[in-house]
C-alpha positions in Angstrom: 6.0 34.1 27.5 4.8 30.8 26.6 8.1 29.0 27.9 7.5 30.8 30.8 3.6 28.8 31.7 5.4 25.9 30.7 7.4 25.8 33.0 5.4 26.5 35.7 2.5 24.5 34.6 5.1 22.2 35.3 5.3 23.0 38.3 2.1 23.7 39.4 1.2 20.1 39.1 4.2 18.7 41.2 3.1 21.2 44.2 -0.2 19.9 43.5 0.5 16.6 44.0 1.9 16.5 46.8 -0.9 17.7 48.2 0.0 21.5 48.4 -3.2 23.2 47.4 -2.9 26.4 48.2 0.5 26.8 47.1 -0.3 25.1 44.3 -3.5 28.3 43.7 -0.8 30.9 43.8 0.6 28.9 41.2 -2.4 28.5 38.9 -3.2 31.6 39.3 0.4 32.5 38.0 0.4 30.5 34.7 -3.5 31.9 33.9 -1.2 35.4 33.8 1.4 33.7 31.3 -1.3 32.2 29.4 -3.8 35.2 29.1 0.3 37.2 28.1 1.6 34.5 25.1 -2.0 33.8 23.5 -4.8 35.2 25.1 -8.2 34.3 27.5 -9.5 32.9 24.5 -6.8 30.0 24.2 -6.9 26.6 24.7 -4.0 26.1 26.8 -5.9 29.9 29.4 -9.2 27.3 29.0 -6.8 24.2 30.3 -5.1 26.3 33.8 -8.3 27.1 34.2 -9.8 23.2 34.7 -6.1 23.2 36.9 -7.4 26.2 39.0 -10.9 24.8 39.3 -9.4 21.1 40.1 -7.8 23.0 43.3 -10.7 25.1 44.0 -12.3 22.3 43.8 -10.3 19.8 46.2 -10.4 23.0 48.9 -13.9 22.9 49.1 -14.5 26.0 46.7 -17.6 25.0 44.9 -18.4 28.2 43.9 -14.7 28.9 42.6 -14.5 25.8 40.4 -18.2 26.3 38.8 -17.0 30.2 37.8 -13.9 28.8 36.8 -15.5 25.4 34.4 -17.1 28.0 33.2 -15.3 30.5 32.2 -13.2 27.2 30.7 -15.9 26.5 28.5 -16.4 30.1 27.3 -12.6 30.1 26.6 -12.8 27.2 24.9 -16.0 28.1 23.0 -14.4 31.1 21.4 -11.3 28.9 20.2 -12.7 26.1 19.1 -16.2 26.8 18.7 -19.7 24.9 19.7 -19.0 22.1 18.2 -15.8 21.1 18.9 -15.0 18.1 20.6 -13.0 19.4 23.6 -15.5 22.0 24.0 -18.3 19.8 24.2 -16.6 17.9 27.0 -16.2 21.6 29.5 -19.7 21.1 29.6 
């Protein structure tokens, strides 16, 4: 599952860089599913995918969706790294 997630991650980044945001959002959703299968929703890789999806949502003008995704990413980082980890602090 991790290798599938890695491939989809690269594809999502490529599609997003081309400005194909609707397609990128769909692929980021697939990355989330694969990351959750591979390591669970409390893993930093899952949080990274949430942040990437939130970035696309922000670019699309979906500020509420982006904010919710960033909150979920911060929760995942807190669970996996702890509240004193620098990466968690950056997510806040």
